[in-house]
C-alpha positions in Angstrom: 0.0 0.0 0.0 2.8 2.4 0.9 4.5 1.8 -2.5 1.2 2.3 -4.3 0.5 5.6 -2.5 4.0 6.8 -3.3 3.6 6.1 -7.0 0.2 7.9 -7.0 1.7 10.9 -5.3 4.7 11.0 -7.6 2.3 10.9 -10.6 0.3 13.8 -9.2 3.5 15.8 -8.6 4.5 15.2 -12.2 1.1 16.2 -13.6 0.9 19.3 -11.4 4.4 20.4 -12.5 3.1 20.5 -16.0 0.6 23.1 -15.2 2.0 26.2 -16.8 1.8 30.0 -16.4 1.2 30.7 -20.1 2.8 33.6 -21.8 0.1 34.4 -24.4 -3.6 34.6 -24.7 -5.6 33.4 -21.8 -2.5 32.3 -19.9 -0.7 35.6 -20.1 -1.2 36.3 -16.4 1.5 37.9 -14.4 1.8 38.4 -10.6 2.2 42.1 -9.9 2.0 44.4 -7.0 1.7 48.1 -6.2 -0.7 50.8 -5.1 -4.3 50.9 -6.2 -6.5 54.0 -6.0 -10.0 54.9 -7.2 -11.4 58.2 -8.4 -15.0 58.6 -9.6 -15.4 54.8 -10.1 -12.2 54.6 -12.1 -9.4 52.5 -10.7 -5.7 53.4 -11.2 -2.6 51.4 -10.5 1.1 52.2 -10.0 3.9 49.8 -9.4 6.1 50.0 -6.3 8.9 51.3 -8.4 7.2 54.0 -10.5 5.2 57.2 -9.8 3.3 56.9 -13.1 -0.3 56.1 -12.6 -2.1 53.8 -15.1 -5.8 53.3 -15.6 -7.2 49.8 -14.8 -9.7 48.5 -17.3 -11.0 45.6 -15.2 -11.0 44.7 -11.5 -12.7 41.9 -9.5 -15.7 42.8 -7.4 -13.9 41.9 -4.2 -11.5 44.8 -4.8 -14.4 47.2 -5.3 -16.0 45.8 -2.1 -12.7 46.3 -0.1 -12.5 50.0 -1.2 -16.2 50.6 -0.4 -15.8 49.0 3.1 -13.0 51.5 4.0 -15.0 54.5 3.0 -11.8 56.6 2.4 -10.0 57.4 -0.8 -6.5 56.5 0.3 -4.7 54.0 -1.9 -4.4 50.3 -1.0 -1.4 48.1 -1.6 -2.5 45.2 -3.8 -0.9 42.0 -5.1 -2.8 40.5 -8.1 -2.8 38.2 -11.0 -3.8 39.5 -14.4 -2.7 41.2 -17.6 -0.3 44.2 -17.6 0.1 46.1 -20.9 2.8 48.7 -20.3 2.7 50.2 -23.9 1.2 53.6 -24.6 -2.6 53.2 -24.7 -2.4 49.8 -23.1 -4.5 48.8 -20.1 -4.4 46.6 -17.0 -6.9 43.8 -16.3 -6.9 42.4 -12.8 -8.4 38.9 -12.8 -7.5 37.7 -9.3 -6.7 39.6 -6.1 -4.2 37.9 -3.8 -3.3 40.3 -1.1 -4.6 43.7 0.1 -3.1 45.9 2.8 -3.2 49.5 4.0 0.4 49.3 5.4 2.4 52.2 3.9 5.6 50.1 4.1 4.1 47.2 2.1 6.3 47.8 -0.9 9.4 47.3 1.2 8.4 43.8 2.3 9.8 41.4 -0.3 10.1 38.1 1.7 13.3 37.1 -0.1 14.0 33.4 -0.4 10.4 32.5 0.4 8.0 31.3 -2.3 4.9 31.3 -0.1 4.3 32.4 3.5 1.4 31.0 5.5 0.5 32.3 8.9 -2.3 32.3 11.5 -3.3 33.2 15.0 -4.7 31.4 18.0 -2.0 30.3 18.7 0.4 32.3 16.4 2.2 30.2 13.8 4.0 30.7 10.5 5.1 28.4 7.7 7.5 29.5 4.9 7.8 27.4 1.7 11.1 27.7 -0.1 12.5 25.8 -3.0 13.6 22.8 -0.9 12.0 23.2 2.6 9.0 24.2 4.7 10.1 26.0 7.8 7.4 26.0 10.5 7.6 28.4 13.5 5.3 28.0 16.5 5.5 31.3 18.4 3.9 30.1 21.7 6.2 27.0 21.9 9.2 28.9 20.6 9.8 26.0 18.3 11.1 25.9 14.7 10.7 22.7 12.6 12.2 22.4 9.1 10.6 19.8 6.8 12.0 18.8 3.4 9.5 19.1 0.5 8.6 15.5 -0.3 5.3 15.8 -2.1 3.4 18.6 -3.8 -0.1 17.4 -4.7 -2.7 19.2 -6.9 -6.3 18.4 -6.0 -8.5 20.6 -8.2 -7.6 24.2 -7.2 -6.0 23.0 -3.9 -2.3 22.6 -3.3 -1.1 20.2 -0.7 2.3 19.6 0.8 3.0 16.6 3.0 6.3 15.8 4.8 7.7 14.3 8.0 10.9 14.4 9.9 12.5 12.4 12.8 12.8 14.4 15.9 14.9 13.5 19.0 11.9 12.0 20.8 9.2 11.6 18.2 8.4 11.8 14.5 6.8 15.0 13.2 4.2 15.0 10.5 3.2 18.0 8.4 0.3 18.5 6.0 -0.2 22.0 4.5 -3.2 22.7 2.3 -3.6 26.0 0.4 -6.9 26.9 -1.2 -8.0 29.9 -3.3 -10.4 31.2 -0.8 -10.6 34.6 0.8 -9.0 35.0 4.2 -8.5 37.9 6.6 -6.4 38.6 9.7 -6.8 41.7 11.9 -5.2 44.0 9.3 -4.9 42.5 5.8 -7.0 40.6 3.2 -5.6 37.5 1.5 -6.8 35.5 -1.5 -5.4 32.2 -0.2 -6.5 30.2 2.8 -4.4 27.6 4.6 -5.1 24.6 6.8 -2.0 23.2 8.5 -2.0 19.9 10.3 1.1 19.3 12.5 1.3 16.2 14.6 -2.5 15.9 14.7 -3.1 19.6 15.6 -5.0 21.7 13.1 -4.1 25.4 12.4 -6.0 27.8 10.2 -4.6 30.8 8.5 -3.9 32.8 5.3 -1.1 32.8 2.7 0.7 35.1 0.2 3.6 34.8 -2.2 7.1 36.0 -1.4 10.2 36.5 -3.5 8.8 39.9 -4.6 12.0 41.8 -5.3 12.3 40.6 -9.0 9.0 42.4 -9.6 11.0 45.7 -9.5 12.6 44.7 -12.8 11.4 45.6 -16.3 12.2 43.8 -19.5 13.7 46.8 -21.3 15.6 50.0 -20.2 17.0 52.8 -22.4 18.6 56.2 -22.2 16.3 59.2 -22.0 15.0 60.5 -25.3 16.7 63.8 -24.5 20.1 62.2 -25.1 20.8 62.6 -28.9 24.4 61.5 -29.1 23.9 57.8 -28.5 21.3 55.1 -28.0 21.9 52.7 -25.1 19.5 49.9 -24.3 19.5 47.1 -21.7 17.3 44.1 -22.1 16.6 41.6 -19.3 15.0 38.3 -19.8 13.0 36.3 -17.1 15.6 33.4 -17.2 18.4 35.8 -16.1 19.8 36.7 -19.5 20.9 40.2 -20.3 21.9 42.2 -23.4 23.4 45.7 -23.7 23.1 47.4 -27.1 25.2 50.6 -27.6 24.7 52.6 -30.8 26.8 55.8 -31.0 24.8 57.0 -34.0 28.0 57.3 -36.1 26.9 55.1 -39.0 28.8 52.2 -37.4 27.2 48.9 -36.4 25.8 48.9 -32.8 27.8 47.1 -30.2 26.0 44.3 -28.4 27.2 42.5 -25.2 25.4 39.5 -23.8 25.5 38.1 -20.3 23.3 37.7 -17.2 21.7 39.7 -14.4 21.5 39.1 -10.7 19.6 40.9 -7.9 21.7 41.9 -4.9 20.7 43.1 -1.5 19.8 46.7 -0.7 18.0 47.1 -4.0 20.9 46.7 -6.4 21.2 45.0 -9.8 24.4 43.4 -11.0 24.7 42.9 -14.8 27.7 40.8 -16.0 28.4 41.1 -19.7 30.8 39.5 -22.2 32.4 42.4 -24.0 32.1 42.5 -27.8 35.9 42.4 -27.9 36.8 38.9 -26.6 40.2 40.2 -25.4 38.6 42.5 -22.9 36.7 39.7 -21.1 33.7 40.2 -18.9 32.4 43.5 -17.5 30.3 43.9 -14.4 27.9 46.8 -14.2 26.3 47.7 -10.9 23.0 49.6 -10.8 20.8 51.0 -8.1 17.1 51.6 -8.6 15.7 55.1 -9.1 12.4 56.3 -7.6 10.7 55.9 -10.9 11.8 52.4 -11.7 14.8 53.2 -13.7 18.5 52.1 -13.2 21.4 54.3 -12.2 25.0 53.3 -12.5 26.9 55.1 -9.7 30.6 56.1 -9.7 33.0 56.5 -12.6 33.0 54.4 -15.8 35.5 54.8 -18.6 32.8 54.9 -21.3 29.9 56.5 -19.4 31.8 59.1 -17.3 31.3 60.2 -13.7 27.5 60.1 -13.7 27.4 56.6 -15.2 24.4 55.3 -17.1 20.9 56.4 -16.2 18.3 54.2 -17.9 14.6 54.5 -17.9 12.2 51.5 -17.6 10.3 51.2 -20.9 9.3 47.5 -21.1 6.8 45.4 -19.2 7.6 44.2 -15.6 9.3 40.8 -15.4 7.1 37.9 -14.3 7.3 36.6 -10.8 8.8 33.3 -11.9 10.7 31.7 -14.8 10.0 28.6 -16.8 6.6 26.9 -17.3 6.2 25.2 -13.9 4.4 26.8 -11.1 5.9 26.0 -7.7 3.1 27.6 -5.6 -0.5 28.8 -6.3 
């Protein structure tokens, strides 16, 4: 029986792994976050990185209800799934709301290294899902348990994690079920509900995604249009690839360097490029983020001078994840 159950679970894991976040048509849904406001029944959205406000063409009724319940016009921080068209004249369609908060510091909370955070009260508990582990913290007991991710099961719209570990005196068993149902704590609204069973005890709570820092990135950056002596563009791909194109508008071919990008701590972006001249080797460019979502290279650079490159974000935000397999709901 145990072997049969394992085979069934492994089959479910394989099938669930094939569920993809499509990049076109009905599947072109991206996880985004930022500030939502409403004026005269028209919703507006701006990302955490930009001051530009964009009209929203479609919002779920639950978001309308949350604004009406507050009775004030102050913006709300919202994490959502939907379609984001960043081109001129484009629009935003929000299909699913995942998290809503009035916390003014919400944009600074990125939950690095955490794919999904589940939490609840009575008693207080927290479970963080990462790539390889589920870390459970029980506040009242001051206990932390780390479970390996053995099985991820899809049952309709539910996601289920099951795992166990050998403790010093007993075996610990964990079951964590996440459902797409509305959930609230004392301050925030969530689009995911959680039931955790740990050693026979049942805990109820809410959940939201982490690893939010990559949502600060855009697919394309370029010099300001006011610069007429050269055209510099930086392209970032979701899988970590990067390309820098430099055209000095002198009737010579543009220079193109390819490489990869990496997010660092304290809101910095490291772009490592292979120089077009192979004898020069690799070049590392370090950027900080500007208040409007652009990139600023600080310090002196032999090609770009003392002010470095200052690039504006012109493309669409990068998606929350890469590849075709979803790791969390």
